N, CA, C and O atoms as a GROMACS GRO file, in nm:
protein
  460
    1MET      N    1   2.474   0.559  -3.476
    1MET     CA    2   2.439   0.663  -3.378
    1MET      C    3   2.294   0.704  -3.398
    1MET      O    4   2.250   0.721  -3.511
    2PRO      N    5   2.218   0.721  -3.286
    2PRO     CA    6   2.080   0.760  -3.300
    2PRO      C    7   2.066   0.902  -3.357
    2PRO      O    8   2.151   0.988  -3.336
    3ASN      N    9   1.959   0.921  -3.428
    3ASN     CA   10   1.929   1.054  -3.481
    3ASN      C   11   1.818   1.114  -3.398
    3ASN      O   12   1.708   1.058  -3.393
    4LEU      N   13   1.845   1.226  -3.333
    4LEU     CA   14   1.744   1.287  -3.246
    4LEU      C   15   1.619   1.325  -3.320
    4LEU      O   16   1.512   1.330  -3.260
    5ALA      N   17   1.628   1.352  -3.450
    5ALA     CA   18   1.510   1.384  -3.530
    5ALA      C   19   1.415   1.267  -3.542
    5ALA      O   20   1.298   1.285  -3.576
    6ASP      N   21   1.464   1.145  -3.513
    6ASP     CA   22   1.377   1.027  -3.520
    6ASP      C   23   1.263   1.033  -3.420
    6ASP      O   24   1.162   0.966  -3.438
    7ALA      N   25   1.276   1.111  -3.315
    7ALA     CA   26   1.172   1.119  -3.214
    7ALA      C   27   1.054   1.203  -3.261
    7ALA      O   28   0.949   1.203  -3.195
    8GLY      N   29   1.066   1.274  -3.371
    8GLY     CA   30   0.957   1.353  -3.425
    8GLY      C   31   0.988   1.502  -3.416
    8GLY      O   32   1.094   1.543  -3.369
    9ASP      N   33   0.890   1.582  -3.461
    9ASP     CA   34   0.911   1.724  -3.469
    9ASP      C   35   0.900   1.798  -3.336
    9ASP      O   36   0.965   1.900  -3.318
   10GLY      N   37   0.820   1.749  -3.245
   10GLY     CA   38   0.794   1.823  -3.123
   10GLY      C   39   0.853   1.762  -3.000
   10GLY      O   40   0.942   1.676  -3.005
   11GLU      N   41   0.802   1.807  -2.888
   11GLU     CA   42   0.850   1.757  -2.758
   11GLU      C   43   0.809   1.611  -2.740
   11GLU      O   44   0.698   1.571  -2.775
   12ASP      N   45   0.899   1.534  -2.685
   12ASP     CA   46   0.877   1.394  -2.658
   12ASP      C   47   0.931   1.364  -2.519
   12ASP      O   48   1.051   1.379  -2.496
   13TRP      N   49   0.845   1.322  -2.426
   13TRP     CA   50   0.893   1.294  -2.289
   13TRP      C   51   0.797   1.203  -2.217
   13TRP      O   52   0.683   1.182  -2.258
   14VAL      N   53   0.846   1.148  -2.106
   14VAL     CA   54   0.764   1.071  -2.012
   14VAL      C   55   0.795   1.123  -1.872
   14VAL      O   56   0.906   1.169  -1.846
   15SER      N   57   0.696   1.114  -1.783
   15SER     CA   58   0.718   1.160  -1.645
   15SER      C   59   0.630   1.086  -1.545
   15SER      O   60   0.520   1.039  -1.578
   16ILE      N   61   0.678   1.076  -1.424
   16ILE     CA   62   0.596   1.033  -1.314
   16ILE      C   63   0.600   1.148  -1.215
   16ILE      O   64   0.707   1.198  -1.180
   17ASP      N   65   0.482   1.189  -1.169
   17ASP     CA   66   0.471   1.314  -1.095
   17ASP      C   67   0.408   1.297  -0.956
   17ASP      O   68   0.327   1.207  -0.932
   18TYR      N   69   0.446   1.385  -0.869
   18TYR     CA   70   0.388   1.399  -0.734
   18TYR      C   71   0.286   1.513  -0.747
   18TYR      O   72   0.325   1.630  -0.747
   19PHE      N   73   0.155   1.482  -0.758
   19PHE     CA   74   0.055   1.580  -0.797
   19PHE      C   75  -0.069   1.561  -0.711
   19PHE      O   76  -0.168   1.506  -0.759
   20PRO      N   77  -0.067   1.607  -0.584
   20PRO     CA   78  -0.181   1.574  -0.493
   20PRO      C   79  -0.311   1.650  -0.519
   20PRO      O   80  -0.418   1.603  -0.479
   21ILE      N   81  -0.304   1.766  -0.584
   21ILE     CA   82  -0.427   1.843  -0.599
   21ILE      C   83  -0.520   1.775  -0.699
   21ILE      O   84  -0.480   1.690  -0.778
   22TRP      N   85  -0.645   1.815  -0.692
   22TRP     CA   86  -0.754   1.760  -0.776
   22TRP      C   87  -0.767   1.607  -0.757
   22TRP      O   88  -0.810   1.536  -0.848
   23ASN      N   89  -0.728   1.558  -0.640
   23ASN     CA   90  -0.740   1.416  -0.605
   23ASN      C   91  -0.656   1.324  -0.694
   23ASN      O   92  -0.686   1.205  -0.707
   24CYS      N   93  -0.553   1.377  -0.753
   24CYS     CA   94  -0.471   1.295  -0.845
   24CYS      C   95  -0.376   1.201  -0.773
   24CYS      O   96  -0.375   1.082  -0.803
   25GLY      N   97  -0.297   1.251  -0.680
   25GLY     CA   98  -0.194   1.169  -0.621
   25GLY      C   99  -0.072   1.161  -0.710
   25GLY      O  100  -0.020   1.263  -0.754
   26ASN      N  101  -0.025   1.038  -0.736
   26ASN     CA  102   0.087   1.020  -0.828
   26ASN      C  103   0.031   1.008  -0.972
   26ASN      O  104  -0.072   0.945  -0.995
   27PHE      N  105   0.101   1.070  -1.066
   27PHE     CA  106   0.051   1.088  -1.201
   27PHE      C  107   0.150   1.041  -1.302
   27PHE      O  108   0.269   1.067  -1.286
   28VAL      N  109   0.107   0.971  -1.410
   28VAL     CA  110   0.188   0.935  -1.524
   28VAL      C  111   0.146   1.022  -1.638
   28VAL      O  112   0.028   1.030  -1.673
   29ARG      N  113   0.248   1.089  -1.700
   29ARG     CA  114   0.219   1.174  -1.815
   29ARG      C  115   0.323   1.146  -1.925
   29ARG      O  116   0.437   1.107  -1.898
   30THR      N  117   0.279   1.166  -2.050
   30THR     CA  118   0.370   1.148  -2.163
   30THR      C  119   0.344   1.258  -2.265
   30THR      O  120   0.238   1.320  -2.263
   31ALA      N  121   0.439   1.282  -2.354
   31ALA     CA  122   0.416   1.372  -2.466
   31ALA      C  123   0.482   1.312  -2.589
   31ALA      O  124   0.592   1.255  -2.581
   32ASP      N  125   0.415   1.324  -2.702
   32ASP     CA  126   0.467   1.276  -2.828
   32ASP      C  127   0.434   1.380  -2.933
   32ASP      O  128   0.316   1.409  -2.956
   33ASP      N  129   0.536   1.436  -2.996
   33ASP     CA  130   0.521   1.544  -3.094
   33ASP      C  131   0.434   1.659  -3.044
   33ASP      O  132   0.342   1.703  -3.112
   34ASN      N  133   0.465   1.706  -2.925
   34ASN     CA  134   0.397   1.816  -2.858
   34ASN      C  135   0.254   1.786  -2.814
   34ASN      O  136   0.183   1.876  -2.769
   35SER      N  137   0.212   1.665  -2.825
   35SER     CA  138   0.078   1.626  -2.775
   35SER      C  139   0.090   1.559  -2.641
   35SER      O  140   0.140   1.447  -2.632
   36ARG      N  141   0.046   1.626  -2.535
   36ARG     CA  142   0.059   1.575  -2.401
   36ARG      C  143  -0.057   1.482  -2.364
   36ARG      O  144  -0.173   1.511  -2.391
   37ASN      N  145  -0.024   1.371  -2.302
   37ASN     CA  146  -0.126   1.275  -2.258
   37ASN      C  147  -0.116   1.257  -2.106
   37ASN      O  148  -0.007   1.244  -2.050
   38GLU      N  149  -0.229   1.258  -2.041
   38GLU     CA  150  -0.235   1.227  -1.900
   38GLU      C  151  -0.279   1.078  -1.891
   38GLU      O  152  -0.398   1.046  -1.901
   39ASN      N  153  -0.181   0.991  -1.872
   39ASN     CA  154  -0.201   0.847  -1.884
   39ASN      C  155  -0.270   0.786  -1.767
   39ASN      O  156  -0.326   0.677  -1.780
   40GLY      N  157  -0.270   0.852  -1.649
   40GLY     CA  158  -0.345   0.803  -1.535
   40GLY      C  159  -0.280   0.841  -1.403
   40GLY      O  160  -0.162   0.875  -1.397
   41ASN      N  161  -0.359   0.833  -1.299
   41ASN     CA  162  -0.311   0.864  -1.164
   41ASN      C  163  -0.367   0.761  -1.068
   41ASN      O  164  -0.457   0.684  -1.104
   42ASN      N  165  -0.314   0.759  -0.946
   42ASN     CA  166  -0.361   0.658  -0.851
   42ASN      C  167  -0.469   0.710  -0.755
   42ASN      O  168  -0.512   0.637  -0.666
   43GLY      N  169  -0.513   0.837  -0.774
   43GLY     CA  170  -0.625   0.890  -0.698
   43GLY      C  171  -0.601   0.904  -0.548
   43GLY      O  172  -0.697   0.915  -0.471
   44LEU      N  173  -0.474   0.903  -0.505
   44LEU     CA  174  -0.446   0.907  -0.363
   44LEU      C  175  -0.445   1.048  -0.303
   44LEU      O  176  -0.426   1.064  -0.182
   45ALA      N  177  -0.466   1.150  -0.387
   45ALA     CA  178  -0.470   1.288  -0.343
   45ALA      C  179  -0.348   1.320  -0.253
   45ALA      O  180  -0.234   1.294  -0.292
   46PHE      N  181  -0.374   1.374  -0.135
   46PHE     CA  182  -0.262   1.412  -0.045
   46PHE      C  183  -0.205   1.294   0.034
   46PHE      O  184  -0.112   1.312   0.112
   47ASP      N  185  -0.262   1.173   0.016
   47ASP     CA  186  -0.206   1.051   0.074
   47ASP      C  187  -0.116   0.976  -0.023
   47ASP      O  188  -0.092   0.857  -0.006
   48LEU      N  189  -0.068   1.047  -0.125
   48LEU     CA  190   0.011   0.986  -0.230
   48LEU      C  191   0.147   0.935  -0.178
   48LEU      O  192   0.193   0.973  -0.070
   49ASP      N  193   0.208   0.848  -0.256
   49ASP     CA  194   0.337   0.791  -0.222
   49ASP      C  195   0.448   0.893  -0.248
   49ASP      O  196   0.450   0.954  -0.355
   50PRO      N  197   0.539   0.913  -0.155
   50PRO     CA  198   0.643   1.014  -0.173
   50PRO      C  199   0.763   0.969  -0.260
   50PRO      O  200   0.837   1.053  -0.309
   51TRP      N  201   0.781   0.840  -0.277
   51TRP     CA  202   0.891   0.787  -0.357
   51TRP      C  203   0.845   0.758  -0.498
   51TRP      O  204   0.743   0.693  -0.517
   52LEU      N  205   0.921   0.806  -0.598
   52LEU     CA  206   0.886   0.783  -0.737
   52LEU      C  207   1.001   0.713  -0.810
   52LEU      O  208   1.118   0.741  -0.783
   53GLN      N  209   0.968   0.625  -0.901
   53GLN     CA  210   1.072   0.553  -0.979
   53GLN      C  211   1.029   0.548  -1.122
   53GLN      O  212   0.915   0.514  -1.152
   54LEU      N  213   1.122   0.582  -1.211
   54LEU     CA  214   1.101   0.572  -1.357
   54LEU      C  215   1.213   0.488  -1.413
   54LEU      O  216   1.330   0.526  -1.401
   55GLU      N  217   1.179   0.375  -1.474
   55GLU     CA  218   1.278   0.284  -1.528
   55GLU      C  219   1.255   0.265  -1.676
   55GLU      O  220   1.143   0.242  -1.720
   56ARG      N  221   1.365   0.274  -1.752
   56ARG     CA  222   1.360   0.248  -1.896
   56ARG      C  223   1.427   0.115  -1.924
   56ARG      O  224   1.541   0.092  -1.883
   57VAL      N  225   1.358   0.026  -1.995
   57VAL     CA  226   1.414  -0.101  -2.041
   57VAL      C  227   1.390  -0.103  -2.191
   57VAL      O  228   1.278  -0.130  -2.234
   58GLY      N  229   1.491  -0.075  -2.271
   58GLY     CA  230   1.472  -0.064  -2.415
   58GLY      C  231   1.380   0.052  -2.450
   58GLY      O  232   1.413   0.167  -2.421
   59ASN      N  233   1.266   0.023  -2.511
   59ASN     CA  234   1.171   0.124  -2.545
   59ASN      C  235   1.053   0.128  -2.450
   59ASN      O  236   0.954   0.197  -2.474
   60THR      N  237   1.063   0.051  -2.340
   60THR     CA  238   0.953   0.041  -2.244
   60THR      C  239   0.989   0.118  -2.116
   60THR      O  240   1.100   0.105  -2.064
   61PHE      N  241   0.892   0.197  -2.068
   61PHE     CA  242   0.911   0.275  -1.948
   61PHE      C  243   0.817   0.225  -1.840
   61PHE      O  244   0.697   0.209  -1.863
   62HIS      N  245   0.873   0.202  -1.721
   62HIS     CA  246   0.799   0.157  -1.605
   62HIS      C  247   0.787   0.271  -1.505
   62HIS      O  248   0.886   0.340  -1.478
   63PHE      N  249   0.669   0.293  -1.451
   63PHE     CA  250   0.641   0.400  -1.356
   63PHE      C  251   0.594   0.338  -1.225
   63PHE      O  252   0.492   0.270  -1.220
   64ARG      N  253   0.672   0.363  -1.118
   64ARG     CA  254   0.641   0.299  -0.990
   64ARG      C  255   0.642   0.402  -0.878
   64ARG      O  256   0.707   0.506  -0.887
   65THR      N  257   0.568   0.370  -0.772
   65THR     CA  258   0.568   0.452  -0.650
   65THR      C  259   0.591   0.364  -0.528
   65THR      O  260   0.576   0.242  -0.534
   66SER      N  261   0.628   0.429  -0.418
   66SER     CA  262   0.657   0.355  -0.296
   66SER      C  263   0.627   0.442  -0.177
   66SER      O  264   0.644   0.564  -0.182
   67VAL      N  265   0.581   0.379  -0.066
   67VAL     CA  266   0.562   0.453   0.057
   67VAL      C  267   0.694   0.463   0.136
   67VAL      O  268   0.710   0.553   0.218
   68ASP      N  269   0.789   0.371   0.110
   68ASP     CA  270   0.912   0.367   0.190
   68ASP      C  271   1.041   0.362   0.110
   68ASP      O  272   1.149   0.358   0.170
   69GLY      N  273   1.034   0.364  -0.023
   69GLY     CA  274   1.154   0.356  -0.105
   69GLY      C  275   1.213   0.216  -0.118
   69GLY      O  276   1.318   0.198  -0.180
   70LEU      N  277   1.146   0.119  -0.062
   70LEU     CA  278   1.196  -0.022  -0.066
   70LEU      C  279   1.104  -0.113  -0.146
   70LEU      O  280   1.150  -0.192  -0.229
   71SER      N  281   0.974  -0.103  -0.120
   71SER     CA  282   0.874  -0.186  -0.184
   71SER      C  283   0.800  -0.100  -0.285
   71SER      O  284   0.744   0.003  -0.249
   72TRP      N  285   0.799  -0.143  -0.413
   72TRP     CA  286   0.749  -0.058  -0.520
   72TRP      C  287   0.620  -0.113  -0.580
   72TRP      O  288   0.602  -0.234  -0.592
   73THR      N  289   0.529  -0.022  -0.618
   73THR     CA  290   0.401  -0.056  -0.680
   73THR      C  291   0.396   0.003  -0.820
   73THR      O  292   0.411   0.123  -0.838
   74GLU      N  293   0.374  -0.081  -0.919
   74GLU     CA  294   0.359  -0.036  -1.058
   74GLU      C  295   0.231   0.045  -1.072
   74GLU      O  296   0.125   0.002  -1.027
   75MET      N  297   0.239   0.162  -1.135
   75MET     CA  298   0.121   0.242  -1.162
   75MET      C  299   0.032   0.167  -1.267
   75MET      O  300   0.082   0.092  -1.350
   76ASP      N  301  -0.099   0.190  -1.259
   76ASP     CA  302  -0.191   0.121  -1.351
   76ASP      C  303  -0.160   0.152  -1.498
   76ASP      O  304  -0.182   0.067  -1.584
   77ALA      N  305  -0.109   0.270  -1.528
   77ALA     CA  306  -0.078   0.309  -1.666
   77ALA      C  307   0.057   0.252  -1.714
   77ALA      O  308   0.097   0.274  -1.829
   78SER      N  309   0.125   0.182  -1.629
   78SER     CA  310   0.257   0.127  -1.658
   78SER      C  311   0.250  -0.020  -1.693
   78SER      O  312   0.166  -0.093  -1.639
   79PRO      N  313   0.337  -0.066  -1.783
   79PRO     CA  314   0.443   0.007  -1.855
   79PRO      C  315   0.385   0.074  -1.981
   79PRO      O  316   0.275   0.042  -2.026
   80ILE      N  317   0.463   0.167  -2.035
   80ILE     CA  318   0.432   0.234  -2.160
   80ILE      C  319   0.546   0.211  -2.258
   80ILE      O  320   0.662   0.234  -2.222
   81THR      N  321   0.518   0.165  -2.377
   81THR     CA  322   0.618   0.146  -2.480
   81THR      C  323   0.622   0.267  -2.573
   81THR      O  324   0.518   0.312  -2.624
   82ARG      N  325   0.741   0.319  -2.595
   82ARG     CA  326   0.759   0.436  -2.680
   82ARG      C  327   0.862   0.401  -2.789
   82ARG      O  328   0.982   0.426  -2.775
   83ASP      N  329   0.811   0.343  -2.899
   83ASP     CA  330   0.901   0.306  -3.011
   83ASP      C  331   0.967   0.427  -3.074
   83ASP      O  332   1.074   0.415  -3.134
   84ASP      N  333   0.905   0.546  -3.062
   84ASP     CA  334   0.963   0.668  -3.118
   84ASP      C  335   1.091   0.708  -3.042
   84ASP      O  336   1.166   0.791  -3.092
   85MET      N  337   1.116   0.651  -2.925
   85MET     CA  338   1.237   0.682  -2.848
   85MET      C  339   1.342   0.572  -2.859
   85MET      O  340   1.438   0.570  -2.782
   86ALA      N  341   1.325   0.482  -2.953
   86ALA     CA  342   1.415   0.368  -2.970
   86ALA      C  343   1.559   0.413  -2.990
   86ALA      O  344   1.590   0.484  -3.086
   87GLY      N  345   1.645   0.374  -2.900
   87GLY     CA  346   1.789   0.403  -2.912
   87GLY      C  347   1.829   0.548  -2.891
   87GLY      O  348   1.946   0.582  -2.905
   88LEU      N  349   1.737   0.632  -2.856
   88LEU     CA  350   1.767   0.772  -2.836
   88LEU      C  351   1.817   0.800  -2.695
   88LEU      O  352   1.766   0.742  -2.598
   89PRO      N  353   1.914   0.887  -2.682
   89PRO     CA  354   1.957   0.926  -2.546
   89PRO      C  355   1.849   1.008  -2.481
   89PRO      O  356   1.771   1.075  -2.549
   90LEU      N  357   1.843   1.003  -2.348
   90LEU     CA  358   1.743   1.078  -2.275
   90LEU      C  359   1.806   1.184  -2.190
   90LEU      O  360   1.920   1.169  -2.145
   91GLN      N  361   1.735   1.292  -2.166
   91GLN     CA  362   1.768   1.390  -2.063
   91GLN      C  363   1.686   1.354  -1.944
   91GLN      O  364   1.566   1.334  -1.954
   92VAL      N  365   1.752   1.345  -1.830
   92VAL     CA  366   1.686   1.305  -1.705
   92VAL      C  367   1.700   1.418  -1.604
   92VAL      O  368   1.808   1.476  -1.588
   93GLY      N  369   1.588   1.448  -1.535
   93GLY     CA  370   1.598   1.549  -1.433
   93GLY      C  371   1.478   1.553  -1.344
   93GLY      O  372   1.388   1.469  -1.357
   94ILE      N  373   1.473   1.648  -1.255
   94ILE     CA  374   1.360   1.667  -1.165
   94ILE      C  375   1.312   1.810  -1.184
   94ILE      O  376   1.388   1.899  -1.225
   95ARG      N  377   1.184   1.832  -1.154
   95ARG     CA  378   1.125   1.965  -1.176
   95ARG      C  379   1.023   1.993  -1.068
   95ARG      O  380   0.978   1.903  -0.996
   96HIS      N  381   0.990   2.119  -1.058
   96HIS     CA  382   0.887   2.165  -0.963
   96HIS      C  383   0.803   2.270  -1.033
   96HIS      O  384   0.856   2.355  -1.105
   97ALA      N  385   0.673   2.265  -1.013
   97ALA     CA  386   0.584   2.366  -1.071
   97ALA      C  387   0.465   2.387  -0.977
   97ALA      O  388   0.417   2.292  -0.915
   98THR      N  389   0.417   2.509  -0.966
   98THR     CA  390   0.300   2.536  -0.881
   98THR      C  391   0.173   2.548  -0.965
   98THR      O  392   0.062   2.534  -0.912
   99TYR      N  393   0.186   2.574  -1.094
   99TYR     CA  394   0.073   2.592  -1.186
   99TYR      C  395  -0.018   2.705  -1.142
   99TYR      O  396  -0.138   2.704  -1.170
  100SER      N  397   0.040   2.803  -1.075
  100SER     CA  398  -0.038   2.924  -1.036
  100SER      C  399   0.063   3.035  -1.010
  100SER      O  400   0.184   3.016  -1.027
  101ASP      N  401   0.013   3.151  -0.971
  101ASP     CA  402   0.102   3.262  -0.936
  101ASP      C  403   0.153   3.254  -0.794
  101ASP      O  404   0.238   3.334  -0.754
  102ASP      N  405   0.103   3.157  -0.716
  102ASP     CA  406   0.145   3.140  -0.578
  102ASP      C  407   0.285   3.084  -0.572
  102ASP      O  408   0.319   2.993  -0.649
  103PRO      N  409   0.367   3.138  -0.479
  103PRO     CA  410   0.502   3.080  -0.464
  103PRO      C  411   0.493   2.940  -0.405
  103PRO      O  412   0.397   2.907  -0.336
  104GLY      N  413   0.591   2.859  -0.432
  104GLY     CA  414   0.592   2.723  -0.380
  104GLY      C  415   0.730   2.686  -0.327
  104GLY      O  416   0.829   2.754  -0.354
  105TYR      N  417   0.734   2.580  -0.252
  105TYR     CA  418   0.860   2.529  -0.198
  105TYR      C  419   0.864   2.377  -0.218
  105TYR      O  420   0.764   2.308  -0.201
  106ILE      N  421   0.981   2.328  -0.254
  106ILE     CA  422   0.996   2.182  -0.267
  106ILE      C  423   1.139   2.144  -0.224
  106ILE      O  424   1.234   2.220  -0.246
  107ALA      N  425   1.153   2.030  -0.166
  107ALA     CA  426   1.285   1.975  -0.134
  107ALA      C  427   1.296   1.837  -0.195
  107ALA      O  428   1.210   1.752  -0.173
  108PHE      N  429   1.400   1.814  -0.271
  108PHE     CA  430   1.423   1.681  -0.331
  108PHE      C  431   1.532   1.610  -0.253
  108PHE      O  432   1.636   1.669  -0.222
  109ASP      N  433   1.509   1.483  -0.221
  109ASP     CA  434   1.606   1.401  -0.153
  109ASP      C  435   1.627   1.269  -0.227
  109ASP      O  436   1.538   1.223  -0.299
  110ASN      N  437   1.742   1.210  -0.209
  110ASN     CA  438   1.770   1.076  -0.259
  110ASN      C  439   1.749   1.059  -0.410
  110ASN      O  440   1.701   0.955  -0.454
  111PHE      N  441   1.782   1.158  -0.486
  111PHE     CA  442   1.775   1.149  -0.633
  111PHE      C  443   1.894   1.071  -0.686
  111PHE      O  444   2.007   1.101  -0.650
  112SER      N  445   1.870   0.973  -0.770
  112SER     CA  446   1.983   0.898  -0.826
  112SER      C  447   1.950   0.854  -0.970
  112SER      O  448   1.834   0.839  -1.008
  113ILE      N  449   2.054   0.834  -1.044
  113ILE     CA  450   2.041   0.778  -1.180
  113ILE      C  451   2.130   0.655  -1.186
  113ILE      O  452   2.248   0.663  -1.152
  114GLU      N  453   2.076   0.542  -1.227
  114GLU     CA  454   2.150   0.418  -1.236
  114GLU      C  455   2.149   0.367  -1.379
  114GLU      O  456   2.049   0.378  -1.449
  115ARG      N  457   2.259   0.312  -1.420
  115ARG     CA  458   2.269   0.252  -1.555
  115ARG      C  459   2.279   0.103  -1.544
  115ARG      O  460   2.288   0.034  -1.645
   0.00000   0.00000   0.00000
């Protein structure tokens, strides 16, 4: 059985984000032992791809985007290997943040988890 402490003392996660401000577009981020890394973005700003895909194969994570949900493009920062997550179960979810005091609205569609 995996030991969750094997991931280290702090937060450990990977994400692919819809982040149009500051000319980012779609964004790949990771954290290891509470140290957050901004691994790269596609620079599409508000012309970013609306479909996001995160795939785990063993210890390797693939980050992809799509304009239509059918044809996928691998992000430049992808794939990322995370040996610290070897064999560990993951929590999977979706999130929304405005990063300001301004209220925001978001609608999520077609969210799925496949094994």
